[in-house]
N, CA, C, O and the ligand as a Tripos MOL2 file, in Angstrom:
@<TRIPOS>MOLECULE
protein
  277   275    70     0     0
PROTEIN
NO_CHARGES

@<TRIPOS>ATOM
      1 N          33.9730    4.4270  -21.2540 N.3       1 MET1
      2 CA         32.5820    4.4130  -20.4130 C.3       1 MET1
      3 C          31.8240    3.1570  -21.0550 C.2       1 MET1
      4 O          31.8090    2.9530  -22.2690 O.2       1 MET1
      5 N          31.2810    2.4470  -20.2350 N.am      2 VAL2
      6 CA         30.5990    1.1870  -20.5460 C.3       2 VAL2
      7 C          28.9610    1.3680  -20.4390 C.2       2 VAL2
      8 O          28.4550    1.7660  -19.3900 O.2       2 VAL2
      9 N          28.2960    1.0960  -21.4180 N.am      3 GLU3
     10 CA         26.8210    1.3530  -21.3800 C.3       3 GLU3
     11 C          26.2240   -0.0220  -20.9420 C.2       3 GLU3
     12 O          26.3750   -1.0830  -21.5480 O.2       3 GLU3
     13 N          25.5540    0.1650  -19.8420 N.am      4 THR4
     14 CA         24.6120   -1.0220  -19.3720 C.3       4 THR4
     15 C          23.3900   -1.1360  -19.8170 C.2       4 THR4
     16 O          22.6460   -0.1610  -19.9220 O.2       4 THR4
     17 N          23.0130   -2.4660  -20.1590 N.am      5 PRO5
     18 CA         21.6640   -2.6720  -20.6920 C.3       5 PRO5
     19 C          20.7160   -2.3630  -19.5850 C.2       5 PRO5
     20 O          21.1160   -2.4950  -18.4280 O.2       5 PRO5
     21 N          19.3170   -1.9030  -19.8610 N.am      6 PRO6
     22 CA         18.3080   -1.8600  -18.9170 C.3       6 PRO6
     23 C          18.0680   -3.0120  -18.1340 C.2       6 PRO6
     24 O          18.0320   -4.1050  -18.7000 O.2       6 PRO6
     25 N          17.8920   -2.9220  -16.8610 N.am      7 LYS7
     26 CA         17.6120   -4.1210  -15.8670 C.3       7 LYS7
     27 C          16.0090   -4.7040  -16.1430 C.2       7 LYS7
     28 O          15.0220   -3.9880  -16.3080 O.2       7 LYS7
     29 N          16.0350   -5.9600  -16.1440 N.am      8 ARG8
     30 CA         14.7230   -6.4160  -16.0940 C.3       8 ARG8
     31 C          14.1870   -7.0060  -14.7940 C.2       8 ARG8
     32 O          14.3700   -8.1710  -14.4410 O.2       8 ARG8
     33 N          13.5100   -6.0880  -14.1230 N.am      9 ALA9
     34 CA         13.2120   -6.5640  -12.6640 C.3       9 ALA9
     35 C          12.2630   -7.7210  -12.5460 C.2       9 ALA9
     36 O          12.4270   -8.6380  -11.7410 O.2       9 ALA9
     37 N          11.2510   -7.6320  -13.3970 N.am     10 ALA10
     38 CA         10.2140   -8.6150  -13.0790 C.3      10 ALA10
     39 C           9.7740   -9.1440  -14.6690 C.2      10 ALA10
     40 O           9.0950   -8.4900  -15.4600 O.2      10 ALA10
     41 N          10.3150  -10.4100  -14.8860 N.am     11 ALA11
     42 CA          9.9060  -10.8530  -16.1820 C.3      11 ALA11
     43 C           8.6870  -11.6410  -16.1720 C.2      11 ALA11
     44 O           8.4180  -12.5680  -15.4080 O.2      11 ALA11
     45 N           7.9280  -11.1240  -17.1830 N.am     12 PRO12
     46 CA          6.5610  -11.7440  -17.3130 C.3      12 PRO12
     47 C           6.5680  -13.2300  -17.5900 C.2      12 PRO12
     48 O           7.5650  -13.6960  -18.1410 O.2      12 PRO12
     49 N           5.6710  -13.9380  -17.3010 N.am     13 SER13
     50 CA          5.7340  -15.4190  -17.4620 C.3      13 SER13
     51 C           5.4770  -15.6690  -19.1430 C.2      13 SER13
     52 O           4.7460  -14.9680  -19.8430 O.2      13 SER13
     53 N           6.1620  -16.6900  -19.5370 N.am     14 PRO14
     54 CA          6.0000  -16.8010  -21.0330 C.3      14 PRO14
     55 C           4.6290  -17.6130  -21.4420 C.2      14 PRO14
     56 O           4.3770  -17.7830  -22.6340 O.2      14 PRO14
     57 N           3.9190  -18.0140  -20.6120 N.am     15 LYS15
     58 CA          2.6870  -18.6380  -20.8670 C.3      15 LYS15
     59 C           1.6060  -17.7470  -21.4700 C.2      15 LYS15
     60 O           0.7410  -18.2230  -22.2050 O.2      15 LYS15
     61 N           1.6570  -16.4250  -21.1500 N.am     16 GLY16
     62 CA          0.8430  -15.4990  -21.9130 C.3      16 GLY16
     63 C          -0.4410  -15.0980  -21.0700 C.2      16 GLY16
     64 O          -1.3160  -14.3910  -21.5710 O.2      16 GLY16
     65 N          -0.5080  -15.5090  -19.9560 N.am     17 LYS17
     66 CA         -1.6700  -15.1140  -19.1610 C.3      17 LYS17
     67 C          -1.7790  -13.6610  -18.8150 C.2      17 LYS17
     68 O          -0.7330  -13.0200  -18.7080 O.2      17 LYS17
     69 N          -2.8700  -13.1070  -18.6390 N.am     18 LYS18
     70 CA         -2.8250  -11.6520  -18.3370 C.3      18 LYS18
     71 C          -3.5660  -11.3060  -17.0200 C.2      18 LYS18
     72 O          -4.4940  -11.9390  -16.5180 O.2      18 LYS18
     73 N          -3.0260  -10.2760  -16.5990 N.am     19 CYS19
     74 CA         -3.5700   -9.8840  -15.2060 C.3      19 CYS19
     75 C          -5.1220   -9.2850  -15.4350 C.2      19 CYS19
     76 O          -5.4090   -8.4120  -16.2550 O.2      19 CYS19
     77 N          -5.9240   -9.8600  -14.6530 N.am     20 PRO20
     78 CA         -7.2870   -9.7460  -14.6970 C.3      20 PRO20
     79 C          -7.7940   -8.1890  -14.2820 C.2      20 PRO20
     80 O          -8.9440   -7.8040  -14.4950 O.2      20 PRO20
     81 N          -6.8150   -7.4090  -13.6950 N.am     21 ILE21
     82 CA         -7.0190   -6.0680  -13.3340 C.3      21 ILE21
     83 C          -6.6490   -5.1080  -14.4880 C.2      21 ILE21
     84 O          -7.4670   -4.2920  -14.9140 O.2      21 ILE21
     85 N          -5.4610   -5.2180  -14.9600 N.am     22 CYS22
     86 CA         -4.8530   -4.1810  -15.7480 C.3      22 CYS22
     87 C          -4.5470   -4.7230  -17.2150 C.2      22 CYS22
     88 O          -4.3250   -3.9700  -18.1630 O.2      22 CYS22
     89 N          -4.5610   -6.0600  -17.2940 N.am     23 GLY23
     90 CA         -4.3330   -6.7180  -18.6240 C.3      23 GLY23
     91 C          -2.9540   -6.8390  -18.9590 C.2      23 GLY23
     92 O          -2.6930   -7.2690  -20.0830 O.2      23 GLY23
     93 N          -1.9830   -6.5250  -18.1530 N.am     24 LYS24
     94 CA         -0.5770   -6.8280  -18.2530 C.3      24 LYS24
     95 C          -0.3620   -8.2700  -18.2970 C.2      24 LYS24
     96 O          -1.2450   -9.0240  -17.8880 O.2      24 LYS24
     97 N           0.7840   -8.7320  -18.7770 N.am     25 PRO25
     98 CA          1.2860  -10.1230  -18.5850 C.3      25 PRO25
     99 C           1.3460  -10.4250  -17.1080 C.2      25 PRO25
    100 O           1.8120   -9.5850  -16.3380 O.2      25 PRO25
    101 N           0.9230  -11.5170  -16.7050 N.am     26 GLU26
    102 CA          1.0100  -12.0800  -15.2550 C.3      26 GLU26
    103 C           2.4740  -12.2310  -14.8410 C.2      26 GLU26
    104 O           3.3460  -12.5440  -15.6510 O.2      26 GLU26
    105 N           2.6900  -12.0120  -13.6440 N.am     27 VAL27
    106 CA          4.0980  -12.4000  -13.1240 C.3      27 VAL27
    107 C           4.0500  -13.4780  -12.1590 C.2      27 VAL27
    108 O           3.3660  -13.3600  -11.1420 O.2      27 VAL27
    109 N           4.7570  -14.5700  -12.4130 N.am     28 THR28
    110 CA          4.5820  -15.7560  -11.6910 C.3      28 THR28
    111 C           4.5860  -15.4550  -10.0450 C.2      28 THR28
    112 O           3.8760  -16.0410   -9.2280 O.2      28 THR28
    113 N           5.3600  -14.6160   -9.8140 N.am     29 ARG29
    114 CA          5.3240  -14.3980   -8.3160 C.3      29 ARG29
    115 C           4.0060  -13.8460   -7.7520 C.2      29 ARG29
    116 O           3.6910  -14.0660   -6.5830 O.2      29 ARG29
    117 N           3.2510  -13.1400   -8.5730 N.am     30 HIS30
    118 CA          1.9530  -12.4530   -8.1170 C.3      30 HIS30
    119 C           0.8470  -13.0780   -8.8840 C.2      30 HIS30
    120 O          -0.1870  -12.4280   -9.0350 O.2      30 HIS30
    121 N           0.9540  -14.2700   -9.3860 N.am     31 ARG31
    122 CA         -0.1110  -14.9100   -9.9340 C.3      31 ARG31
    123 C          -1.3720  -14.9250   -9.1980 C.2      31 ARG31
    124 O          -1.3960  -15.1830   -7.9950 O.2      31 ARG31
    125 N          -2.5350  -14.6290   -9.9490 N.am     32 PRO32
    126 CA         -2.6910  -14.3980  -11.5320 C.3      32 PRO32
    127 C          -2.4460  -12.8790  -11.9460 C.2      32 PRO32
    128 O          -2.8080  -12.4270  -13.0330 O.2      32 PRO32
    129 N          -1.7920  -12.1410  -10.9640 N.am     33 PHE33
    130 CA         -1.7250  -10.6530  -11.2330 C.3      33 PHE33
    131 C          -0.4680  -10.3320  -11.7130 C.2      33 PHE33
    132 O           0.4250  -11.1770  -11.6460 O.2      33 PHE33
    133 N          -0.2220   -9.0180  -12.2850 N.am     34 CYS34
    134 CA          1.0890   -8.6380  -12.6170 C.3      34 CYS34
    135 C           1.9310   -8.0920  -11.5290 C.2      34 CYS34
    136 O           3.1560   -8.0120  -11.6220 O.2      34 CYS34
    137 N           1.2830   -7.7370  -10.5460 N.am     35 SER35
    138 CA          2.0470   -7.1410   -9.3530 C.3      35 SER35
    139 C           1.3040   -7.2330   -8.0430 C.2      35 SER35
    140 O           0.1160   -7.5560   -8.0420 O.2      35 SER35
    141 N           1.9070   -6.9830   -7.0100 N.am     36 ARG36
    142 CA          1.1560   -6.9340   -5.6880 C.3      36 ARG36
    143 C           0.1330   -6.0990   -5.6310 C.2      36 ARG36
    144 O          -0.9290   -6.4010   -5.0850 O.2      36 ARG36
    145 N           0.3940   -4.8140   -6.2700 N.am     37 ARG37
    146 CA         -0.7380   -3.9230   -6.2340 C.3      37 ARG37
    147 C          -1.8900   -4.3490   -6.9360 C.2      37 ARG37
    148 O          -2.9740   -4.1760   -6.3780 O.2      37 ARG37
    149 N          -1.8590   -4.8910   -8.0900 N.am     38 CYS38
    150 CA         -3.1280   -5.3460   -8.6550 C.3      38 CYS38
    151 C          -3.5860   -6.4980   -7.7490 C.2      38 CYS38
    152 O          -4.8160   -6.5350   -7.7400 O.2      38 CYS38
    153 N          -3.0640   -7.3960   -7.0270 N.am     39 ALA39
    154 CA         -3.7150   -8.4500   -6.1580 C.3      39 ALA39
    155 C          -4.4360   -7.7370   -5.1280 C.2      39 ALA39
    156 O          -5.5090   -8.2060   -4.7490 O.2      39 ALA39
    157 N          -3.9950   -6.6770   -4.6280 N.am     40 HIS40
    158 CA         -4.5550   -5.9440   -3.4390 C.3      40 HIS40
    159 C          -5.8110   -5.3140   -4.0720 C.2      40 HIS40
    160 O          -6.8560   -5.3690   -3.4230 O.2      40 HIS40
    161 N          -5.8020   -4.6840   -5.3580 N.am     41 LEU41
    162 CA         -6.7290   -3.9780   -5.8430 C.3      41 LEU41
    163 C          -8.0090   -4.9120   -6.1080 C.2      41 LEU41
    164 O          -9.1810   -4.5910   -5.9120 O.2      41 LEU41
    165 N          -7.5120   -6.1780   -6.6120 N.am     42 ASP42
    166 CA         -8.7800   -7.1880   -6.8320 C.3      42 ASP42
    167 C          -9.4790   -7.4900   -5.3450 C.2      42 ASP42
    168 O         -10.6990   -7.4830   -5.1800 O.2      42 ASP42
    169 N          -8.5960   -7.7310   -4.3900 N.am     43 LEU43
    170 CA         -9.1300   -7.9980   -3.0610 C.3      43 LEU43
    171 C          -9.9680   -6.9990   -2.6430 C.2      43 LEU43
    172 O         -11.1160   -7.3260   -2.3410 O.2      43 LEU43
    173 N          -9.6130   -5.7500   -2.5540 N.am     44 GLY44
    174 CA        -10.4410   -4.6000   -2.2570 C.3      44 GLY44
    175 C         -11.6820   -4.3630   -2.9440 C.2      44 GLY44
    176 O         -12.6750   -3.7920   -2.4950 O.2      44 GLY44
    177 N         -11.4850   -4.9540   -4.2840 N.am     45 ARG45
    178 CA        -12.7240   -4.6860   -5.3490 C.3      45 ARG45
    179 C         -13.7950   -5.5510   -4.6900 C.2      45 ARG45
    180 O         -14.9020   -5.0660   -4.4520 O.2      45 ARG45
    181 N         -13.4860   -6.8870   -4.3700 N.am     46 TRP46
    182 CA        -14.6420   -7.7520   -4.1660 C.3      46 TRP46
    183 C         -15.0160   -7.4300   -2.5700 C.2      46 TRP46
    184 O         -16.1770   -7.5360   -2.1740 O.2      46 TRP46
    185 N         -14.1070   -7.0930   -1.8410 N.am     47 LEU47
    186 CA        -14.5290   -6.6830   -0.5060 C.3      47 LEU47
    187 C         -15.5140   -5.6410   -0.4410 C.2      47 LEU47
    188 O         -16.4330   -5.6940    0.3760 O.2      47 LEU47
    189 N         -15.3800   -4.7330   -1.2250 N.am     48 ARG48
    190 CA        -16.2500   -3.4890   -1.3790 C.3      48 ARG48
    191 C         -17.5730   -3.9730   -1.9680 C.2      48 ARG48
    192 O         -18.6390   -3.6090   -1.4720 O.2      48 ARG48
    193 N         -17.5220   -4.6740   -2.8740 N.am     49 GLU49
    194 CA        -18.7960   -5.3260   -3.4500 C.3      49 GLU49
    195 C         -19.5120   -6.0410   -2.4040 C.2      49 GLU49
    196 O         -20.7090   -5.7600   -2.3430 O.2      49 GLU49
    197 N         -19.0800   -6.8920   -1.5690 N.am     50 ASP50
    198 CA        -19.6350   -7.5100   -0.5300 C.3      50 ASP50
    199 C         -20.2280   -6.6150    0.5210 C.2      50 ASP50
    200 O         -21.2550   -6.8930    1.1400 O.2      50 ASP50
    201 N         -19.5250   -5.5350    0.6830 N.am     51 TYR51
    202 CA        -20.0880   -4.5340    1.5880 C.3      51 TYR51
    203 C         -21.1940   -3.8370    1.0960 C.2      51 TYR51
    204 O         -22.1710   -3.6890    1.8300 O.2      51 TYR51
    205 N         -21.1820   -3.3550   -0.1210 N.am     52 ARG52
    206 CA        -22.1600   -2.7780   -0.7740 C.3      52 ARG52
    207 C         -23.6080   -3.5460   -0.8660 C.2      52 ARG52
    208 O         -24.6700   -2.9350   -0.7390 O.2      52 ARG52
    209 N         -23.5270   -4.9300   -1.0990 N.am     53 ILE53
    210 CA        -24.5450   -5.6620   -0.9420 C.3      53 ILE53
    211 C         -25.3660   -5.7180    0.3490 C.2      53 ILE53
    212 O         -26.5940   -5.7540    0.4230 O.2      53 ILE53
    213 N         -24.4030   -5.7190    1.4440 N.am     54 ALA54
    214 CA        -24.9160   -5.8150    2.7820 C.3      54 ALA54
    215 C         -25.6240   -4.3400    3.0760 C.2      54 ALA54
    216 O         -26.7040   -4.3370    3.6670 O.2      54 ALA54
    217 N         -25.1120   -3.2800    2.7270 N.am     55 THR55
    218 CA        -25.7890   -1.9840    2.9320 C.3      55 THR55
    219 C         -27.1210   -1.8620    2.1950 C.2      55 THR55
    220 O         -28.1320   -1.4100    2.7320 O.2      55 THR55
    221 N         -27.0570   -2.3230    0.8390 N.am     56 GLU56
    222 CA        -28.3640   -2.3610    0.1270 C.3      56 GLU56
    223 C         -29.4970   -3.0700    0.8720 C.2      56 GLU56
    224 O         -30.6200   -2.5700    0.9400 O.2      56 GLU56
    225 N         -29.2310   -4.0640    1.3420 N.am     57 GLU57
    226 CA        -30.1770   -4.8730    2.1590 C.3      57 GLU57
    227 C         -30.7130   -4.1850    3.3940 C.2      57 GLU57
    228 O         -31.8540   -4.3230    3.8360 O.2      57 GLU57
    229 N         -29.7680   -3.4380    3.8900 N.am     58 GLU58
    230 CA        -30.2670   -2.5010    5.2420 C.3      58 GLU58
    231 C         -31.0630   -1.4120    4.8920 C.2      58 GLU58
    232 O         -31.9800   -1.0120    5.6100 O.2      58 GLU58
    233 N         -30.7180   -0.8500    3.6870 N.am     59 ALA59
    234 CA        -31.5670    0.1750    3.1540 C.3      59 ALA59
    235 C         -32.8540   -0.2280    2.9350 C.2      59 ALA59
    236 O         -33.7450    0.5290    3.3210 O.2      59 ALA59
    237 N         -33.2030   -1.4600    2.2940 N.am     60 ASP60
    238 CA        -34.3660   -1.8190    2.0330 C.3      60 ASP60
    239 C         -35.2950   -2.1270    3.4220 C.2      60 ASP60
    240 O         -36.5190   -2.1220    3.2930 O.2      60 ASP60
    241 N         -34.7930   -2.3520    4.5330 N.am     61 ILE61
    242 CA        -35.5450   -2.6280    5.5890 C.3      61 ILE61
    243 C         -36.0210   -1.2620    6.1140 C.2      61 ILE61
    244 O         -37.0780   -1.1980    6.7420 O.2      61 ILE61
    245 N         -35.2530   -0.1350    5.8720 N.am     62 GLU62
    246 CA        -35.6160    1.1450    6.2220 C.3      62 GLU62
    247 C         -36.8600    1.7410    5.5430 C.2      62 GLU62
    248 O         -37.6340    2.5190    6.1010 O.2      62 GLU62
    249 N         -36.9770    1.2740    4.2180 N.am     63 GLU63
    250 CA        -38.0350    1.7230    3.6240 C.3      63 GLU63
    251 C         -39.3280    1.0630    3.6880 C.2      63 GLU63
    252 O         -40.1030    1.0890    2.7320 O.2      63 GLU63
    253 N         -39.5870    0.4720    4.7830 N.am     64 GLU64
    254 CA        -40.6290   -0.2930    5.0620 C.3      64 GLU64
    255 C         -41.9730    0.7160    5.1060 C.2      64 GLU64
    256 O         -41.9820    1.6570    5.9000 O.2      64 GLU64
    257 N         -43.0380    0.4820    4.2630 N.am     65 SER65
    258 CA        -44.1100    1.3710    4.4490 C.3      65 SER65
    259 C         -45.2130    0.7740    5.2650 C.2      65 SER65
    260 O         -45.4050   -0.4390    5.1860 O.2      65 SER65
    261 N         -45.9620    1.5290    6.0500 N.am     66 PHE66
    262 CA        -47.0500    1.0520    6.8300 C.3      66 PHE66
    263 C         -48.3540    1.2600    6.0200 C.2      66 PHE66
    264 O         -48.8070    2.3810    5.7890 O.2      66 PHE66
    265 N         -48.9650    0.0270    5.5770 N.am     67 ASP67
    266 CA        -50.1410    0.2650    4.9610 C.3      67 ASP67
    267 C         -51.2390   -0.4620    5.6670 C.2      67 ASP67
    268 O         -51.2440   -1.6920    5.6080 O.2      67 ASP67
    269 N         -52.1150    0.1340    6.2890 N.am     68 ASP68
    270 CA        -52.9800   -0.5420    7.3430 C.3      68 ASP68
    271 C         -54.4180   -0.5490    6.6480 C.2      68 ASP68
    272 O         -55.4640   -0.4730    7.2930 O.2      68 ASP68
    273 N         -54.3510   -0.6460    5.3040 N.am     69 GLY69
    274 CA        -55.6030   -0.9300    4.5900 C.3      69 GLY69
    275 C         -56.7230   -0.1240    5.0950 C.2      69 GLY69
    276 O         -57.8440   -0.2450    4.6010 O.2      69 GLY69
    277 ZN         -2.0040   -5.7380  -13.1790 Zn       70 ZN70
@<TRIPOS>BOND
     1     1     2 1
     2     2     3 1
     3     3     4 2
     4     3     5 am
     5     5     6 1
     6     6     7 1
     7     7     8 2
     8     7     9 am
     9     9    10 1
    10    10    11 1
    11    11    12 2
    12    11    13 am
    13    13    14 1
    14    14    15 1
    15    15    16 2
    16    15    17 am
    17    17    18 1
    18    18    19 1
    19    19    20 2
    20    19    21 am
    21    21    22 1
    22    22    23 1
    23    23    24 2
    24    23    25 am
    25    25    26 1
    26    26    27 1
    27    27    28 2
    28    27    29 am
    29    29    30 1
    30    30    31 1
    31    31    32 2
    32    31    33 am
    33    33    34 1
    34    34    35 1
    35    35    36 2
    36    35    37 am
    37    37    38 1
    38    38    39 1
    39    39    40 2
    40    39    41 am
    41    41    42 1
    42    42    43 1
    43    43    44 2
    44    43    45 am
    45    45    46 1
    46    46    47 1
    47    47    48 2
    48    47    49 am
    49    49    50 1
    50    50    51 1
    51    51    52 2
    52    51    53 am
    53    53    54 1
    54    54    55 1
    55    55    56 2
    56    55    57 am
    57    57    58 1
    58    58    59 1
    59    59    60 2
    60    59    61 am
    61    61    62 1
    62    62    63 1
    63    63    64 2
    64    63    65 am
    65    65    66 1
    66    66    67 1
    67    67    68 2
    68    67    69 am
    69    69    70 1
    70    70    71 1
    71    71    72 2
    72    71    73 am
    73    73    74 1
    74    74    75 1
    75    75    76 2
    76    75    77 am
    77    77    78 1
    78    78    79 1
    79    79    80 2
    80    79    81 am
    81    81    82 1
    82    82    83 1
    83    83    84 2
    84    83    85 am
    85    85    86 1
    86    86    87 1
    87    87    88 2
    88    87    89 am
    89    89    90 1
    90    90    91 1
    91    91    92 2
    92    91    93 am
    93    93    94 1
    94    94    95 1
    95    95    96 2
    96    95    97 am
    97    97    98 1
    98    98    99 1
    99    99   100 2
   100    99   101 am
   101   101   102 1
   102   102   103 1
   103   103   104 2
   104   103   105 am
   105   105   106 1
   106   106   107 1
   107   107   108 2
   108   107   109 am
   109   109   110 1
   110   110   111 1
   111   111   112 2
   112   111   113 am
   113   113   114 1
   114   114   115 1
   115   115   116 2
   116   115   117 am
   117   117   118 1
   118   118   119 1
   119   119   120 2
   120   119   121 am
   121   121   122 1
   122   122   123 1
   123   123   124 2
   124   123   125 am
   125   125   126 1
   126   126   127 1
   127   127   128 2
   128   127   129 am
   129   129   130 1
   130   130   131 1
   131   131   132 2
   132   131   133 am
   133   133   134 1
   134   134   135 1
   135   135   136 2
   136   135   137 am
   137   137   138 1
   138   138   139 1
   139   139   140 2
   140   139   141 am
   141   141   142 1
   142   142   143 1
   143   143   144 2
   144   143   145 am
   145   145   146 1
   146   146   147 1
   147   147   148 2
   148   147   149 am
   149   149   150 1
   150   150   151 1
   151   151   152 2
   152   151   153 am
   153   153   154 1
   154   154   155 1
   155   155   156 2
   156   155   157 am
   157   157   158 1
   158   158   159 1
   159   159   160 2
   160   159   161 am
   161   161   162 1
   162   162   163 1
   163   163   164 2
   164   163   165 am
   165   165   166 1
   166   166   167 1
   167   167   168 2
   168   167   169 am
   169   169   170 1
   170   170   171 1
   171   171   172 2
   172   171   173 am
   173   173   174 1
   174   174   175 1
   175   175   176 2
   176   175   177 am
   177   177   178 1
   178   178   179 1
   179   179   180 2
   180   179   181 am
   181   181   182 1
   182   182   183 1
   183   183   184 2
   184   183   185 am
   185   185   186 1
   186   186   187 1
   187   187   188 2
   188   187   189 am
   189   189   190 1
   190   190   191 1
   191   191   192 2
   192   191   193 am
   193   193   194 1
   194   194   195 1
   195   195   196 2
   196   195   197 am
   197   197   198 1
   198   198   199 1
   199   199   200 2
   200   199   201 am
   201   201   202 1
   202   202   203 1
   203   203   204 2
   204   203   205 am
   205   205   206 1
   206   206   207 1
   207   207   208 2
   208   207   209 am
   209   209   210 1
   210   210   211 1
   211   211   212 2
   212   211   213 am
   213   213   214 1
   214   214   215 1
   215   215   216 2
   216   215   217 am
   217   217   218 1
   218   218   219 1
   219   219   220 2
   220   219   221 am
   221   221   222 1
   222   222   223 1
   223   223   224 2
   224   223   225 am
   225   225   226 1
   226   226   227 1
   227   227   228 2
   228   227   229 am
   229   229   230 1
   230   230   231 1
   231   231   232 2
   232   231   233 am
   233   233   234 1
   234   234   235 1
   235   235   236 2
   236   235   237 am
   237   237   238 1
   238   238   239 1
   239   239   240 2
   240   239   241 am
   241   241   242 1
   242   242   243 1
   243   243   244 2
   244   243   245 am
   245   245   246 1
   246   246   247 1
   247   247   248 2
   248   247   249 am
   249   249   250 1
   250   250   251 1
   251   251   252 2
   252   251   253 am
   253   253   254 1
   254   254   255 1
   255   255   256 2
   256   255   257 am
   257   257   258 1
   258   258   259 1
   259   259   260 2
   260   259   261 am
   261   261   262 1
   262   262   263 1
   263   263   264 2
   264   263   265 am
   265   265   266 1
   266   266   267 1
   267   267   268 2
   268   267   269 am
   269   269   270 1
   270   270   271 1
   271   271   272 2
   272   271   273 am
   273   273   274 1
   274   274   275 1
   275   275   276 2
@<TRIPOS>SUBSTRUCTURE
     1 MET1         2 RESIDUE 1 A MET
     2 VAL2         6 RESIDUE 1 A VAL
     3 GLU3        10 RESIDUE 1 A GLU
     4 THR4        14 RESIDUE 1 A THR
     5 PRO5        18 RESIDUE 1 A PRO
     6 PRO6        22 RESIDUE 1 A PRO
     7 LYS7        26 RESIDUE 1 A LYS
     8 ARG8        30 RESIDUE 1 A ARG
     9 ALA9        34 RESIDUE 1 A ALA
    10 ALA10       38 RESIDUE 1 A ALA
    11 ALA11       42 RESIDUE 1 A ALA
    12 PRO12       46 RESIDUE 1 A PRO
    13 SER13       50 RESIDUE 1 A SER
    14 PRO14       54 RESIDUE 1 A PRO
    15 LYS15       58 RESIDUE 1 A LYS
    16 GLY16       62 RESIDUE 1 A GLY
    17 LYS17       66 RESIDUE 1 A LYS
    18 LYS18       70 RESIDUE 1 A LYS
    19 CYS19       74 RESIDUE 1 A CYS
    20 PRO20       78 RESIDUE 1 A PRO
    21 ILE21       82 RESIDUE 1 A ILE
    22 CYS22       86 RESIDUE 1 A CYS
    23 GLY23       90 RESIDUE 1 A GLY
    24 LYS24       94 RESIDUE 1 A LYS
    25 PRO25       98 RESIDUE 1 A PRO
    26 GLU26      102 RESIDUE 1 A GLU
    27 VAL27      106 RESIDUE 1 A VAL
    28 THR28      110 RESIDUE 1 A THR
    29 ARG29      114 RESIDUE 1 A ARG
    30 HIS30      118 RESIDUE 1 A HIS
    31 ARG31      122 RESIDUE 1 A ARG
    32 PRO32      126 RESIDUE 1 A PRO
    33 PHE33      130 RESIDUE 1 A PHE
    34 CYS34      134 RESIDUE 1 A CYS
    35 SER35      138 RESIDUE 1 A SER
    36 ARG36      142 RESIDUE 1 A ARG
    37 ARG37      146 RESIDUE 1 A ARG
    38 CYS38      150 RESIDUE 1 A CYS
    39 ALA39      154 RESIDUE 1 A ALA
    40 HIS40      158 RESIDUE 1 A HIS
    41 LEU41      162 RESIDUE 1 A LEU
    42 ASP42      166 RESIDUE 1 A ASP
    43 LEU43      170 RESIDUE 1 A LEU
    44 GLY44      174 RESIDUE 1 A GLY
    45 ARG45      178 RESIDUE 1 A ARG
    46 TRP46      182 RESIDUE 1 A TRP
    47 LEU47      186 RESIDUE 1 A LEU
    48 ARG48      190 RESIDUE 1 A ARG
    49 GLU49      194 RESIDUE 1 A GLU
    50 ASP50      198 RESIDUE 1 A ASP
    51 TYR51      202 RESIDUE 1 A TYR
    52 ARG52      206 RESIDUE 1 A ARG
    53 ILE53      210 RESIDUE 1 A ILE
    54 ALA54      214 RESIDUE 1 A ALA
    55 THR55      218 RESIDUE 1 A THR
    56 GLU56      222 RESIDUE 1 A GLU
    57 GLU57      226 RESIDUE 1 A GLU
    58 GLU58      230 RESIDUE 1 A GLU
    59 ALA59      234 RESIDUE 1 A ALA
    60 ASP60      238 RESIDUE 1 A ASP
    61 ILE61      242 RESIDUE 1 A ILE
    62 GLU62      246 RESIDUE 1 A GLU
    63 GLU63      250 RESIDUE 1 A GLU
    64 GLU64      254 RESIDUE 1 A GLU
    65 SER65      258 RESIDUE 1 A SER
    66 PHE66      262 RESIDUE 1 A PHE
    67 ASP67      266 RESIDUE 1 A ASP
    68 ASP68      270 RESIDUE 1 A ASP
    69 GLY69      274 RESIDUE 1 A GLY
    70 ZN70       277 GROUP 0 **** ****
């Protein structure tokens, strides 16, 4: 019987940059992230932030108070 060494699917880049989402070493193929999943997470994050700002502005309009002195 021959023991095979563990496979290394995605080798982290040797430059030492880290994924901004989870802090793992970045993978050249998914720069600057460590995986496609993290890249999608980042995209979704700023998309949601943009959406939230838009809704907050709308809410402000609804809170108009009529002050007729
Ligand atoms: Zn990551």
